[in-house]
C-alpha positions, 0 to 999 in steps of 0.5 A: 365170408372174407372181406377185403379192405383197403389200408394205408395212410397215403392212399384212399381208393374211394377217392374222398376224405372218408371211405364211406358216405354218410348213408354207410355206403362206399363213396363214390370214386372220381375216375382220375382224367388223363392231362398228359402222357402216361409213362408206366410200367408195373407188373400184375397179379396173377391170373384168376382163371389160372389160380383157380383152376390149380387150386381145384387140380391141387386139392384132388391131387395125389401129393401136394402142390405149391402155387408161386404167385398166385393171385390173392383176391375175392375170388380166390379167397372164396375158392381157398375157403370153400376148399378148406371146408371140404377137407383141404390143407392150404398153407401160406409160404413166404415168396418173392411176389409182391401182391401175396405169399404162396401157397402149399396145398395138400389134399385131404380126404373130401367130406361134406357136411358143409356149406360153400359161399360162391360170392359172385365166382363163376369158378367157384359155383361151377367147378366146385359142385362135381369136386363136392359130389366126391366128398361124403356127405351134404354140401350146400352152395350159396352165394351173393345176391347177384350170384342166384341170377347167374345160369347154373342149371347145366351144372345142376343138371349134368350132375343128375346125369352123373348119378349125384343127388341134388336139390334146387327146387326146380330154380337151376339156380343157387341156392342148391345142395348135393349129398355126395357118396365119396365117389362119381361113376362117370361115363357118358353124358350130354350137356348144353354149355351154351350160356358158359364154358365153365360147365365144361371146364368144371366137369373136365377138372373133376373127370379124371377122378371119376371111377370110369372117367368122363366123356362129355359131349356138348350140344347147343346152337354155340360154344362160347370162350373155348380158350378157357376150356383149352386152359382146362385142358393144358392145366390138366396135362401139366398134371399127366392127364390127357384129354382127348377130343375125337371130334368138336364138343366132345371131350374124353378124360380117362381116370387118371392120377392127378399129380401134385406140382409146383407151378408159377402163376402168369400174371392176369392178362385180362386184368392187364388189359385197361392198364395197356388200353389206358396208353390209347386214351391218354398218350405215351407208353404203358409196359407190363412185365412178365408177359408170357410169350406163350399163354392159354389166357384169353387176355393175350389178344388184348395186344392184337385188339389194341394194335387194331385200334390204333396203338403200337405194340412191342414184345421184348423178351427178358427171359426164356418164356416171358417178356415186357409188352409195351402199349403206345398210343399214337394219338388215334382210337380206331373203331373195329369189328371184333368176334368174341372178345369175351371177357375183354369186351368191357374193355374193348367197349370202353375204348370203343366209346372213345373211337373215332369210328363205329366198333361192333362187337359180336359173339358175346352173347353169353356175357349176358350171364356173367357178373352181370348182364354185361351188355345191357350194363355197358349200353346203359352207362355209355349212353348215359354218358351221352354216348350212342351204343345199341345192343344186338343178339349177340353183341353191341355196336358203339358209335363215337359220341361226345361224352360228358360226366355222370355217375357210372354203375359198376353192377358189382362187376368188376369189369364194369368198374374198370370199363368206367375208369377207362372212360374217365381217363378221357372224360371229366367228371366220371365217378364210379359208384363201387370201384371196391368191386375190382377187389372180386380178381385185382384188389390193388386196382385202384392204387395201381391206377393212381400211382404206377399209371398216373403218379397221383398217389404214392403206392403204399407198402400194403395196398390190401389187408385181408380180414 
């Protein structure tokens, strides 16, 4: 497994003189309290969702691809490591991205006889099994201890429906193994993707390489994060694969060549949420550069959410397709009612804990199957600081209460860690037990939070060392 380590003599992300406590565990990170308005302008690394989708499609394309400004994080490192193990060549190229090199991906003959470390990455554990089924030979999947709690039965059942030999000892979870025969016949299958849209996306990404293509029907009461499925369909369309949806819950992918392309990865707009939300907590303005005018990223909705919560929001053009998004605090944070906040829910919940009215979040029951049970985790941690949060069947009710400092647990979940940092801006004495978990999708989070955002530390030239 590749491990991320922070480096640089002028920056310590853990906020202590030493990076580790006496017992060898990472020291708690003291979330900084804002004592005045923020005036920050920053750029962010690439989208994890787009980077990993493009890596997968590049590995099964008809020719080489180049990804400009991709994300370099634990989730993308795990995807790269896995694709290399299956026979793909991935090389680093010099580029003008401040957060890491560009990547050239050259497809190879997919081969098994390997093991895939999924870490805690849903995109790895759900996107790669259908790809591995196209390889010849056995492929074993496992990940972090917490990954064994994430729903996987739909992926396993769908592979069996496609004729793939899968062995999971009846768990419906990691670890499991499959035996690829070098081809997947494809055809019509039904799945229940109620717990994650990634089950749909994983099959759609591979479907064009199935002998007979794929006709995929979702059966179930709900389908969360439909926007992420639309993102998958758009990434396929850029490579010449047209996915038809003749009715809701049905997707048809014909057997189609997948083109190799050169593409620039958009900045991660969901990761922008905590930085933009900081303007509401501290006052002042935060500007994110490179904001796309049109995007399939869920994080783009953060601009509308923050406006509803009381911010002034503006988007100015700097190029034909991108601009700068600026969020300015107005001194108030309003409670809101919001359905299907998806991965933005932890950021919204943190802001809601500091709001002046009740917030009701609905349509996010599927977050119980993310890196952790995010609904239970948010309720537990906000209430532990004196808040008033109630879990509902499909969401949270957050009522404003005076908060106090204390230890905030991250649960190995990057969005839980950043939610705690947001609350710490407005509440003295909040400590995050493991800020390093932000390396999952944004390794530079502590440095950006303390440097360009708050001016507390000088950013280092090399904030991240990949061992």
